[in-house]
LOVO-59004 format. One line per field, with one value per atom (N, C-alpha, C): x, y, z; residue in one letter. Coordinates in steps of 0.05 Angstrom, whole numbers. Atoms other than C-alpha are relative to their C-alpha. Layout:
px <- c(X / ...) $
py <- c(Y / ...) $
pz <- c(Z / ...) $
resn <- c(A / ...) $
***
This chain:
px <- c(-28 / 2637 / 16 / -17 / 2691 / 25 / -23 / 2747 / 23 / -24 / 2818 / 13 / -12 / 2851 / 30 / -29 / 2920 / 7 / -8 / 2949 / -24 / 24 / 2879 / -18 / 16 / 2854 / -12 / 12 / 2804 / 12 / -14 / 2839 / -19 / 20 / 2777 / -18 / 13 / 2755 / -26 / 26 / 2684 / -5 / 9 / 2648 / -25 / 23 / 2600 / -12 / 15 / 2548 / -20 / 19 / 2511 / -14 / 16 / 2456 / -20 / 20 / 2404 / -5 / 7 / 2373 / 21 / -20 / 2413 / -2 / -2 / 2436 / -13 / 11 / 2412 / 21 / -21 / 2479 / 16 / -14 / 2503 / 30 / -29 / 2570 / 14 / -12 / 2584 / 2 / 0 / 2564 / 20 / -19 / 2605 / 29 / -27 / 2667 / 8 / -6 / 2662 / 5 / -3 / 2653 / 26 / -25 / 2711 / 24 / -22 / 2757 / 2 / 1 / 2735 / 10 / -7 / 2747 / 25 / -25 / 2808 / -5 / 6 / 2773 / 4 / -1 / 2779 / -28 / 26 / 2721 / -1 / 3 / 2696 / -27 / 24 / 2645 / -7 / 7 / 2612 / -15 / 14 / 2569 / 19 / -20 / 2632 / 9 / -9 / 2650 / -20 / 20 / 2584 / 1 / -3 / 2594 / 24 / -24 / 2663 / -6 / 7 / 2635 / -18 / 17 / 2582 / 16 / -18 / 2635 / 15 / -13 / 2673 / -18 / 19 / 2611 / -6 / 5 / 2598 / 24 / -25 / 2670 / 4 / -4 / 2668 / -25 / 24 / 2601 / -16 / 15 / 2567 / -29 / 27 / 2505 / -10 / 12 / 2460 / -14 / 13 / 2427 / -27 / 26 / 2361 / 4 / -4 / 2394 / 4 / -4 / 2402 / 30 / -28 / 2465 / 8 / -11 / 2508 / 11 / -8 / 2509 / 21 / -19 / 2548 / 29 / -26 / 2606 / 9 / -7 / 2604 / 8 / -6 / 2603 / 28 / -26 / 2662 / 23 / -21 / 2700 / 5 / -2 / 2691 / 28 / -28 / 2760 / 20 / -18 / 2790 / -5 / 7 / 2757 / 12 / -14 / 2804 / -8 / 9 / 2775 / 15 / -14 / 2814 / -6 / 4 / 2814 / 27 / -25 / 2868 / -8 / 5 / 2870 / 20 / -17 / 2898 / -11 / 8 / 2896 / -25 / 23 / 2847 / -25 / 23 / 2799 / 4 / -2 / 2784 / -9 / 5 / 2787 / -2 / 5 / 2761 / 19 / -19 / 2811 / -10 / 9 / 2790 / 23 / -22 / 2845 / 23 / -23 / 2898 / -5 / 7 / 2861 / -19 / 19 / 2829 / -24 / 24 / 2757 / -22 / 19 / 2725 / -20 / 18 / 2698 / -19 / 17 / 2672 / -23 / 21 / 2634 / -23 / 21 / 2594 / -18 / 16 / 2566 / -28 / 27 / 2492 / -2 / 1 / 2506 / 4 / -5 / 2533 / -23 / 21 / 2480 / -26 / 24 / 2425 / 1 / -3 / 2453 / 10 / -13 / 2485 / -19 / 19 / 2422 / -6 / 4 / 2414 / 23 / -23 / 2485 / 1 / 0 / 2478 / -20 / 20 / 2418 / 8 / -9 / 2458 / 13 / -9 / 2469 / 30 / -28 / 2539 / 17 / -15 / 2562 / -1 / 3 / 2534 / 17 / -16 / 2566 / 29 / -28 / 2633 / 8 / -7 / 2632 / -5 / 4 / 2603 / 24 / -24 / 2662 / 23 / -22 / 2710 / -4 / 5 / 2676 / 4 / -4 / 2677 / 30 / -29 / 2752 / 11 / -9 / 2762 / -6 / 8 / 2727 / 11 / -10 / 2765 / 13 / -14 / 2807 / -17 / 18 / 2747 / 12 / -10 / 2759 / -7 / 9 / 2718 / -28 / 27 / 2658 / -7 / 8 / 2623 / -29 / 28 / 2562 / -9 / 11 / 2516 / -30 / 28 / 2449 / -6 / 4 / 2459 / 22 / -23 / 2518 / -9 / 9 / 2480 / -18 / 18 / 2435 / 14 / -13 / 2480 / 31 / -29 / 2553 / 10 / -8 / 2561 / -25 / 24 / 2497 / 6 / -8 / 2536 / 14 / -13 / 2562 / -9 / 7 / 2565 / -17 / 16 / 2535 / -12 / 15 / 2482 / -17 / 16 / 2451 / -15 / 14 / 2397 / -9 / 4 / 2392 / -22 / 22 / 2329 / -4 / 8 / 2305 / -20 / 20 / 2250 / 14 / -13 / 2264 / 7 / -5 / 2259 / 25 / -24 / 2310 / 25 / -23 / 2357 / 8 / -5 / 2350 / 13 / -11 / 2365 / 30 / -28 / 2429 / 17 / -16 / 2451 / 4 / -2 / 2437 / 21 / -20 / 2478 / 28 / -26 / 2535 / 11 / -8 / 2537 / 6 / -5 / 2532 / 26 / -25 / 2589 / 24 / -22 / 2631 / 1 / 1 / 2613 / -12 / 13 / 2572 / -28 / 25 / 2515 / -23 / 24 / 2446 / -22 / 22 / 2378 / -11 / 12 / 2341 / -20 / 20 / 2285 / 12 / -13 / 2333 / 11 / -11 / 2365 / -23 / 23 / 2297 / -10 / 10 / 2274 / 19 / -20 / 2339 / -2 / 3 / 2330 / -24 / 25 / 2258 / 4 / -4 / 2278 / 18 / -19 / 2337 / -13 / 14 / 2294 / -17 / 17 / 2246 / 16 / -17 / 2300 / 14 / -14 / 2338 / -18 / 18 / 2277 / -12 / 14 / 2249 / 18 / -17 / 2310 / -1 / 1 / 2312 / 24 / -25 / 2384 / 6 / -6 / 2396 / -14 / 14 / 2342 / 5 / -5 / 2349 / -22 / 19 / 2316 / 16 / -12 / 2329 / 3 / -4 / 2360 / -16 / 17 / 2318 / 13 / -14 / 2372 / 15 / -13 / 2392 / -15 / 12 / 2380 / -7 / 10 / 2338 / 2 / -4 / 2355 / -12 / 10 / 2314 / 14 / -16 / 2362 / -10 / 11 / 2316 / 4 / -2 / 2320 / 24 / -24 / 2388 / 23 / -24 / 2451 / 22 / -22 / 2515 / 13 / -12 / 2542 / -18 / 19 / 2479 / 2 / 0 / 2481 / 27 / -26 / 2556 / 2 / -1 / 2549 / -17 / 17 / 2492 / 14 / -14 / 2533 / 23 / -22 / 2592 / -10 / 12 / 2548 / -9 / 8 / 2519 / 24 / -24 / 2588 / 12 / -11 / 2613 / -16 / 17 / 2553 / 3 / -3 / 2561 / 26 / -27 / 2635 / 8 / -9 / 2638 / 22 / -22 / 2687 / -3 / 4 / 2655 / 7 / -7 / 2664 / 30 / -28 / 2735 / 16 / -15 / 2753 / -4 / 5 / 2727 / 21) $
py <- c(7 / 3847 / 12 / -11 / 3885 / -17 / 17 / 3845 / 16 / -12 / 3865 / -20 / 18 / 3836 / -1 / 4 / 3806 / -17 / 14 / 3786 / -12 / 9 / 3780 / -18 / 18 / 3736 / 16 / -13 / 3760 / -10 / 8 / 3760 / -15 / 13 / 3743 / -18 / 18 / 3683 / -11 / 10 / 3655 / -27 / 24 / 3591 / 7 / -5 / 3595 / -27 / 25 / 3540 / 4 / -2 / 3531 / -27 / 24 / 3479 / 3 / -1 / 3461 / -27 / 25 / 3409 / -8 / 10 / 3366 / 15 / -14 / 3401 / 28 / -27 / 3468 / 21 / -19 / 3500 / 9 / -9 / 3505 / -5 / 6 / 3473 / 21 / -20 / 3521 / 27 / -25 / 3580 / 0 / 1 / 3556 / 1 / 1 / 3542 / 28 / -27 / 3611 / 20 / -18 / 3648 / -5 / 7 / 3611 / 11 / -11 / 3630 / 30 / -29 / 3702 / 12 / -11 / 3712 / -14 / 13 / 3666 / -20 / 21 / 3612 / -27 / 27 / 3537 / -10 / 11 / 3502 / -30 / 29 / 3435 / -9 / 12 / 3394 / -25 / 23 / 3351 / -22 / 20 / 3317 / -20 / 17 / 3290 / -21 / 19 / 3257 / -23 / 22 / 3218 / -16 / 14 / 3201 / -19 / 17 / 3174 / -25 / 23 / 3129 / -19 / 16 / 3106 / -16 / 14 / 3089 / -22 / 21 / 3050 / -24 / 21 / 3011 / -16 / 13 / 2996 / -18 / 14 / 2974 / -25 / 22 / 2928 / -18 / 17 / 2896 / 1 / -4 / 2925 / 9 / -8 / 2945 / -20 / 20 / 2893 / 15 / -13 / 2906 / 13 / -12 / 2922 / 24 / -24 / 2977 / -5 / 7 / 2940 / 3 / -5 / 2958 / -18 / 15 / 2913 / 20 / -22 / 2965 / -7 / 9 / 2925 / 1 / 0 / 2914 / 28 / -27 / 2986 / 16 / -15 / 3014 / -9 / 10 / 2969 / 9 / -8 / 2996 / 30 / -29 / 3070 / 11 / -9 / 3076 / -4 / 5 / 3049 / 18 / -18 / 3101 / 28 / -26 / 3161 / 18 / -19 / 3221 / 26 / -25 / 3282 / 15 / -16 / 3337 / 10 / -10 / 3357 / 20 / -20 / 3420 / -2 / 2 / 3413 / 18 / -19 / 3468 / 16 / -15 / 3506 / -16 / 17 / 3447 / -18 / 17 / 3411 / -29 / 28 / 3335 / -16 / 17 / 3284 / -24 / 22 / 3232 / -20 / 22 / 3165 / -20 / 18 / 3125 / 3 / -6 / 3160 / 1 / 1 / 3153 / 23 / -21 / 3211 / -13 / 13 / 3191 / 20 / -22 / 3257 / -8 / 7 / 3229 / -22 / 23 / 3164 / 7 / -6 / 3194 / 17 / -16 / 3238 / -16 / 16 / 3180 / -6 / 4 / 3163 / -24 / 23 / 3096 / 9 / -11 / 3134 / 19 / -18 / 3188 / -14 / 15 / 3136 / -13 / 14 / 3106 / 18 / -16 / 3164 / 8 / -8 / 3185 / -23 / 23 / 3114 / -3 / 1 / 3114 / 23 / -24 / 3184 / -1 / 2 / 3163 / -19 / 18 / 3112 / 16 / -17 / 3143 / -1 / 2 / 3116 / 14 / -14 / 3143 / 30 / -28 / 3211 / 9 / -8 / 3213 / 1 / 1 / 3194 / 24 / -22 / 3245 / 28 / -26 / 3301 / 6 / -4 / 3291 / 9 / -7 / 3295 / 29 / -26 / 3357 / 22 / -19 / 3392 / 4 / -3 / 3377 / 18 / -17 / 3410 / 30 / -27 / 3472 / 12 / -9 / 3479 / 28 / -25 / 3537 / 21 / -18 / 3569 / 7 / -7 / 3604 / -20 / 20 / 3552 / 7 / 0 / 3550 / -29 / 28 / 3482 / -2 / 4 / 3460 / -28 / 26 / 3402 / 0 / 2 / 3382 / 9 / -6 / 3393 / 16 / -15 / 3440 / 21 / -21 / 3497 / -9 / 11 / 3452 / -19 / 21 / 3396 / 3 / -1 / 3404 / 25 / -26 / 3478 / 16 / -15 / 3502 / 29 / -27 / 3563 / 15 / -13 / 3582 / 29 / -28 / 3657 / 8 / -6 / 3656 / -26 / 23 / 3607 / 7 / -4 / 3601 / -26 / 24 / 3553 / 6 / -3 / 3544 / -19 / 16 / 3520 / 8 / -4 / 3514 / -22 / 20 / 3475 / -26 / 25 / 3401 / -1 / 0 / 3412 / 17 / -17 / 3469 / -15 / 14 / 3427 / -24 / 23 / 3366 / 9 / -10 / 3408 / 7 / -7 / 3435 / -25 / 24 / 3367 / -16 / 14 / 3335 / 13 / -14 / 3388 / -5 / 5 / 3379 / -27 / 27 / 3304 / -3 / 2 / 3311 / 13 / -14 / 3361 / -17 / 17 / 3310 / -27 / 25 / 3255 / -23 / 21 / 3216 / -5 / 7 / 3180 / -3 / 2 / 3190 / 14 / -14 / 3219 / 21 / -20 / 3280 / -13 / 13 / 3235 / -15 / 15 / 3192 / 19 / -20 / 3254 / 12 / -11 / 3284 / -19 / 20 / 3219 / -2 / 1 / 3218 / 24 / -24 / 3290 / -2 / 2 / 3277 / -21 / 22 / 3212 / 10 / -10 / 3245 / 21 / -21 / 3304 / -14 / 14 / 3256 / -14 / 14 / 3214 / 20 / -20 / 3276 / 13 / -14 / 3308 / -18 / 18 / 3246 / -18 / 18 / 3210 / 9 / -5 / 3205 / 15 / -13 / 3227 / 25 / -26 / 3301 / 4 / -4 / 3310 / 28 / -26 / 3366 / 19 / -21 / 3429 / 27 / -26 / 3503 / 9 / -9 / 3528 / 26 / -23 / 3580 / 26 / -25 / 3632 / 1 / 0 / 3616 / 20 / -17 / 3663 / -19 / 18 / 3626 / 14 / -10 / 3636 / -20 / 16 / 3610 / 10 / -9 / 3613 / -11 / 11 / 3583 / 18 / -19 / 3646 / 18 / -16 / 3672 / -10 / 8 / 3672 / -6 / 5 / 3646 / 26 / -25 / 3717 / 13 / -12 / 3742 / -13 / 14 / 3688 / 3 / -4 / 3696 / 28 / -27 / 3771 / 3 / -1 / 3761 / -11 / 12 / 3715 / 18 / -18 / 3762 / 25 / -23 / 3821 / -7 / 9 / 3781 / -3 / 4 / 3762 / 27 / -26 / 3834 / 15 / -14 / 3861 / -13 / 14 / 3808 / 6 / -3 / 3818 / 29 / -28 / 3893 / 4 / -1 / 3879 / 23 / -22 / 3929 / 27 / -25 / 3984 / 3 / -1 / 3965 / 5 / -4 / 3970 / 29 / -27 / 4041 / 19) $
pz <- c(-3 / 2302 / -23 / 20 / 2265 / -2 / 4 / 2234 / -13 / 11 / 2217 / -19 / 19 / 2155 / 3 / 0 / 2157 / -24 / 24 / 2089 / -14 / 14 / 2060 / 17 / -17 / 2117 / 23 / -22 / 2168 / 26 / -25 / 2236 / 19 / -18 / 2277 / -17 / 18 / 2238 / 11 / -9 / 2241 / -15 / 14 / 2220 / -16 / 18 / 2161 / -7 / 5 / 2156 / -23 / 22 / 2090 / -4 / 3 / 2090 / -23 / 20 / 2039 / -13 / 14 / 1993 / -20 / 19 / 1946 / -26 / 26 / 1882 / 1 / -2 / 1908 / -6 / 7 / 1891 / 25 / -24 / 1963 / 0 / 1 / 1949 / -17 / 17 / 1892 / 14 / -15 / 1936 / 22 / -22 / 1994 / -10 / 12 / 1951 / -9 / 10 / 1919 / 22 / -23 / 1985 / 14 / -14 / 2017 / -15 / 16 / 1960 / 1 / 0 / 1962 / 26 / -26 / 2037 / 12 / -10 / 2045 / 21 / -19 / 2085 / -13 / 10 / 2079 / -5 / 6 / 2045 / 6 / -7 / 2071 / -11 / 11 / 2032 / 16 / -18 / 2085 / -15 / 16 / 2033 / -13 / 12 / 2000 / 20 / -21 / 2066 / 1 / -1 / 2067 / -26 / 26 / 1993 / 1 / -2 / 2009 / 17 / -16 / 2064 / -17 / 17 / 2015 / -21 / 19 / 1963 / 13 / -15 / 2015 / 4 / -5 / 2032 / -26 / 26 / 1958 / -7 / 8 / 1946 / 18 / -19 / 2007 / 3 / 2 / 1988 / 26 / -24 / 2050 / -6 / 8 / 2010 / -20 / 18 / 1977 / -23 / 23 / 1909 / 7 / -8 / 1945 / 19 / -16 / 1985 / 30 / -28 / 2051 / 7 / -8 / 2090 / 23 / -22 / 2133 / 20 / -17 / 2187 / 20 / -19 / 2237 / -11 / 13 / 2189 / -7 / 7 / 2166 / 24 / -24 / 2236 / 12 / -10 / 2255 / -18 / 19 / 2194 / 1 / 1 / 2210 / 7 / -7 / 2243 / -22 / 22 / 2179 / -24 / 22 / 2135 / 5 / -3 / 2128 / -23 / 20 / 2091 / 2 / 0 / 2071 / -26 / 24 / 2019 / -11 / 13 / 1969 / -21 / 20 / 1928 / -22 / 23 / 1858 / -22 / 21 / 1805 / 9 / -10 / 1849 / 5 / -5 / 1854 / 24 / -23 / 1918 / -7 / 6 / 1911 / 25 / -23 / 1960 / -1 / -2 / 1984 / 20 / -17 / 2012 / 3 / -6 / 2046 / -19 / 17 / 2005 / -30 / 28 / 1938 / -7 / 9 / 1901 / -13 / 9 / 1890 / -8 / 6 / 1870 / -22 / 22 / 1805 / 7 / -7 / 1833 / 19 / -20 / 1891 / -12 / 12 / 1843 / -19 / 18 / 1803 / 12 / -8 / 1806 / 19 / -18 / 1840 / 29 / -27 / 1900 / 8 / -6 / 1895 / 9 / -6 / 1899 / 28 / -26 / 1964 / 23 / -20 / 2001 / 23 / -21 / 2038 / 20 / -17 / 2065 / 19 / -17 / 2091 / 20 / -17 / 2119 / 22 / -21 / 2160 / 22 / -21 / 2200 / 23 / -22 / 2269 / 5 / -5 / 2279 / -21 / 21 / 2212 / 4 / -4 / 2227 / 24 / -24 / 2297 / -7 / 7 / 2268 / -18 / 18 / 2212 / 12 / -14 / 2255 / 17 / -17 / 2303 / -17 / 18 / 2244 / -11 / 10 / 2217 / 21 / -21 / 2284 / 5 / -3 / 2289 / -21 / 22 / 2221 / 6 / -5 / 2248 / 26 / -26 / 2314 / -2 / 3 / 2288 / -14 / 15 / 2252 / -27 / 27 / 2186 / -21 / 19 / 2148 / -10 / 11 / 2103 / -5 / 3 / 2108 / -9 / 9 / 2070 / 4 / -4 / 2081 / 6 / -7 / 2111 / 29 / -29 / 2186 / 12 / -10 / 2192 / 21 / -18 / 2224 / 23 / -21 / 2267 / 18 / -16 / 2291 / 2 / 0 / 2270 / 14 / -12 / 2287 / 6 / -7 / 2321 / 9 / -8 / 2345 / -22 / 23 / 2276 / -2 / 0 / 2269 / -25 / 25 / 2198 / -10 / 9 / 2176 / -24 / 25 / 2107 / -6 / 9 / 2083 / -29 / 29 / 2007 / -10 / 11 / 1971 / -30 / 28 / 1899 / -7 / 7 / 1864 / -8 / 8 / 1852 / -30 / 29 / 1777 / -7 / 5 / 1779 / 9 / -10 / 1821 / -17 / 18 / 1776 / -26 / 24 / 1715 / 4 / -6 / 1747 / 3 / -5 / 1770 / -26 / 26 / 1702 / -18 / 16 / 1667 / 11 / -13 / 1717 / -7 / 6 / 1706 / -29 / 29 / 1631 / -8 / 5 / 1630 / 8 / -9 / 1667 / -15 / 16 / 1617 / 14 / -15 / 1667 / -12 / 14 / 1631 / 19 / -16 / 1661 / -16 / 13 / 1644 / 20 / -17 / 1670 / 19 / -16 / 1695 / 23 / -22 / 1735 / 21 / -19 / 1766 / 16 / -15 / 1784 / 20 / -19 / 1816 / 24 / -22 / 1856 / 18 / -16 / 1879 / 18 / -16 / 1902 / 22 / -20 / 1938 / 22 / -20 / 1973 / 18 / -16 / 1995 / 22 / -20 / 2029 / 21 / -19 / 2061 / 19 / -16 / 2085 / 20 / -18 / 2116 / 21 / -19 / 2150 / 16 / -15 / 2177 / 30 / -29 / 2253 / 10 / -9 / 2261 / -17 / 13 / 2245 / -26 / 25 / 2193 / -11 / 13 / 2142 / 9 / -7 / 2168 / 1 / -1 / 2167 / 29 / -27 / 2231 / 5 / -7 / 2268 / -6 / 4 / 2261 / -27 / 26 / 2189 / -19 / 21 / 2130 / -23 / 21 / 2078 / -27 / 27 / 2005 / -20 / 22 / 1946 / -25 / 23 / 1887 / -26 / 25 / 1835 / -24 / 22 / 1793 / 2 / -4 / 1815 / -18 / 15 / 1772 / 21 / -18 / 1803 / 11 / -8 / 1805 / 22 / -19 / 1841 / 28 / -26 / 1895 / 14 / -13 / 1906 / 12 / -11 / 1914 / 25 / -23 / 1962 / 25 / -23 / 2007 / 9 / -7 / 2005 / 15 / -13 / 2024 / 28 / -26 / 2082 / 19 / -16 / 2106 / 8 / -6 / 2102 / 21 / -19 / 2140 / 28 / -26 / 2194 / 14 / -13 / 2205 / 0 / 1 / 2191 / -19 / 18 / 2136 / -20 / 20 / 2088 / 12 / -13 / 2139 / 3 / -6 / 2154 / -26 / 25 / 2080 / -10 / 9 / 2074 / 11) $
resn <- c(M / M / M / R / R / R / E / E / E / I / I / I / K / K / K / E / E / E / N / N / N / G / G / G / M / M / M / H / H / H / K / K / K / D / D / D / K / K / K / I / I / I / I / I / I / I / I / I / A / A / A / I / I / I / D / D / D / G / G / G / Y / Y / Y / S / S / S / S / S / S / S / S / S / G / G / G / K / K / K / S / S / S / T / T / T / M / M / M / A / A / A / R / R / R / S / S / S / L / L / L / A / A / A / A / A / A / E / E / E / I / I / I / G / G / G / Y / Y / Y / R / R / R / Y / Y / Y / I / I / I / D / D / D / S / S / S / G / G / G / A / A / A / M / M / M / Y / Y / Y / R / R / R / A / A / A / V / V / V / T / T / T / L / L / L / Y / Y / Y / A / A / A / I / I / I / R / R / R / H / H / H / N / N / N / L / L / L / I / I / I / T / T / T / P / P / P / D / D / D / G / G / G / S / S / S / V / V / V / D / D / D / K / K / K / L / L / L / S / S / S / L / L / L / N / N / N / N / N / N / S / S / S / L / L / L / N / N / N / D / D / D / I / I / I / K / K / K / I / I / I / D / D / D / F / F / F / K / K / K / V / V / V / T / T / T / D / D / D / G / G / G / K / K / K / Q / Q / Q / L / L / L / T / T / T / V / V / V / L / L / L / N / N / N / G / G / G / E / E / E / I / I / I / V / V / V / E / E / E / G / G / G / E / E / E / I / I / I / R / R / R / R / R / R / M / M / M / E / E / E / V / V / V / S / S / S / N / N / N / L / L / L / V / V / V / S / S / S / I / I / I / I / I / I / A / A / A / A / A / A / I / I / I / P / P / P / E / E / E / V / V / V / R / R / R / H / H / H / D / D / D / L / L / L / V / V / V / A / A / A / K / K / K / Q / Q / Q / Q / Q / Q / E / E / E / L / L / L / G / G / G / K / K / K / E / E / E / K / K / K / G / G / G / I / I / I / V / V / V / M / M / M / D / D / D / G / G / G / R / R / R / D / D / D / I / I / I / G / G / G / T / T / T / T / T / T / V / V / V / F / F / F / P / P / P / D / D / D / A / A / A / E / E / E / M / M / M / K / K / K / I / I / I / F / F / F / V / V / V / D / D / D / A / A / A / S / S / S / P / P / P / E / E / E / T / T / T / R / R / R / A / A / A / T / T / T / R / R / R / R / R / R / Y / Y / Y / K / K / K / E / E / E / L / L / L / S / S / S / D / D / D / K / K / K / G / G / G / I / I / I / A / A / A / T / T / T / T / T / T / Y / Y / Y / E / E / E / E / E / E / V / V / V / L / L / L / A / A / A / N / N / N / V / V / V / V / V / V / K / K / K / R / R / R / D / D / D / H / H / H / L / L / L / D / D / D / R / R / R / T / T / T / R / R / R / E / E / E / E / E / E / S / S / S / P / P / P / L / L / L / R / R / R / C / C / C / A / A / A / D / D / D / D / D / D / A / A / A / I / I / I / K / K / K / I / I / I / D / D / D / N / N / N / S / S / S / N / N / N / M / M / M / T / T / T / P / P / P / V / V / V / E / E / E / Q / Q / Q / N / N / N / N / N / N / L / L / L / L / L / L / L / L / L / D / D / D / L / L / L / F / F / F / N / N / N / K / K / K / L / L / L / T / T / T / G / G / G / S / S / S / S / S / S / D / D / D / S / S / S / N / N / N / N / N / N) $
***
């Protein structure tokens, strides 16, 4: 497919699905690619984190991790999630409040896979994600974007890296933000989430049959960003159209 650019935007827009394990760098890759090609970036994981934060705030999760599923499911219509871009950064908005910092805390990280495994929550957010992609021209990352949300996405990527590599990245990210935690706690969270994401009954994490798998354990951010851009250009014919 050959694309024609209009004001820096590809005229024939596509959907790009980037799936992968937690802290694999898929969000960073998706955000960078979207900015490079003029597409909208959607962080589906932030949507599940926002629902988790809502559940925490409304005492719908007990200390042992049990969820009042009935009350949460009945509240889904009251949970409004949006994104706001400020100074080039995308911020998650929950019911009109910017919650980007709160949804990244370990309290949410430790519970988000439990919330994400609830069928009604997934059905609700998948519908919202599909609505966001109706006009195409988006890069969306998550766990089931290429398998469930957009199975017909024109470009699918699956990102992997060792648990230790991912935990190191996540620990540095949290430390840079001033969020107190330990490497051991982050690694345990990564391993736990991997298991929950792979084994849940509803839309488990898996690599789509037609996805390109990337192990970025030893790749620099520049290398992985260039790789995605090259793949996009080859798929759309953009590199040819620029010659």
